[in-house]
C-alpha positions in Angstrom: 12.4 11.6 -2.4 8.8 11.5 -3.4 6.3 8.7 -3.0 3.0 9.5 -4.8 0.1 7.3 -3.9 -3.0 7.3 -6.1 -6.0 5.2 -7.1 -8.2 5.7 -4.1 -11.9 6.4 -4.4 -15.4 5.3 -3.4 -16.3 1.7 -4.1 -19.2 -0.5 -3.1 -18.7 -3.5 -0.8 -17.3 -6.4 -2.7 -15.7 -4.1 -5.3 -12.1 -3.6 -6.3 -9.6 -0.8 -6.4 -5.9 -0.7 -7.5 -3.7 1.7 -5.7 -0.4 2.9 -7.2 2.7 4.2 -5.5 5.1 6.0 -7.8 8.6 6.7 -6.5 11.2 9.2 -7.5 14.5 10.4 -6.0 15.6 7.1 -4.5 17.3 3.9 -5.5 13.9 2.2 -5.8 15.2 -1.3 -6.3 17.0 -1.1 -2.9 13.9 -0.5 -0.9 11.0 -2.5 0.3 7.7 -0.7 -0.2 4.9 -1.0 2.3 1.3 0.0 2.3 -0.3 1.3 5.6 -3.7 2.6 6.3 -5.4 4.7 9.0 -9.1 4.8 9.6 -10.7 7.6 11.6 -10.1 7.2 15.3 -7.8 4.2 14.8 -4.1 3.7 14.8 -2.2 3.3 11.6 -1.7 -0.3 10.6 0.5 -2.1 8.1 -1.5 -3.7 5.3 1.1 -5.2 3.0 4.8 -5.0 2.0 6.9 -6.2 -0.9 10.6 -6.7 -0.7 13.0 -4.7 -2.8 13.4 -7.6 -5.3 9.7 -8.3 -5.4 10.3 -11.9 -4.4 8.7 -11.6 -1.0 5.3 -10.3 -0.1 3.5 -9.9 3.2 0.0 -9.2 4.2 -2.0 -8.4 7.3 -4.3 -11.2 8.3 -7.3 -8.9 7.7 -6.5 -8.6 4.0 -4.9 -11.9 3.1 -6.6 -13.5 0.1 -8.2 -10.2 -0.9 -5.2 -8.0 -1.6 -2.2 -8.5 -3.8 1.0 -6.4 -4.1 3.4 -6.1 -7.0 6.1 -3.9 -8.2 7.8 -2.7 -11.4 11.3 -1.7 -10.6 11.9 -0.4 -14.1 9.0 2.0 -13.7 9.6 2.6 -10.0 6.0 1.8 -9.1 4.2 -0.5 -6.6 0.7 -1.6 -7.0 -1.8 -2.7 -4.3 -4.7 -4.6 -5.9 -7.6 -4.7 -3.5 -10.6 -7.0 -4.1 -13.5 -8.1 -2.0 -13.5 -4.7 -0.3 -15.3 -4.3 2.9 -16.5 -1.3 4.9 -13.7 -2.0 7.4 -11.2 -1.3 4.6 -12.2 2.3 4.6 -9.1 4.4 5.5 -6.5 6.7 4.1 -3.8 4.5 2.5 -0.2 5.4 2.6 2.8 3.9 0.9 6.3 4.0 2.5 9.8 3.0 1.6 12.0 1.1 4.0 15.1 -1.1 3.8 13.3 -4.3 4.8 9.7 -5.2 5.2 10.3 -6.4 8.8 12.1 -3.3 9.8 9.9 -0.9 11.8 11.7 2.2 10.7 10.3 3.8 7.6 12.7 5.9 5.6 10.1 7.8 3.6 6.4 8.2 3.7 4.1 9.1 0.8 1.0 11.2 1.0 -2.2 9.3 1.5 -5.0 8.3 -0.8 -8.6 7.9 0.5 -10.4 4.6 0.1 -14.1 4.6 1.0 -16.1 1.4 0.9 -19.8 2.1 1.2 -23.0 1.3 -0.5 
């Protein structure tokens, strides 16, 4: 199983980025996909999650109204659209596959992609 996260980069405050998580080797439409992030010196935190069907989405309070999540099960890819980026959003972002968004256990982790918000 591979989860390939991409799309990170350097962006100014208020800017936007779109992260992608491309999956292979798993029954993609049976897994929820979550995005997590970890900033230097901080614990990893959940950012957003989308259910296997795509019908349910969840967001951390810190990103509600600024981030959206979507998935294309045919292409086996999940997107995290980030807008109104703030310096506090700077972190390594990881995608992960799990059976349910509310389940703590993660079945597979992807590698991270760095997001830096700075002027």
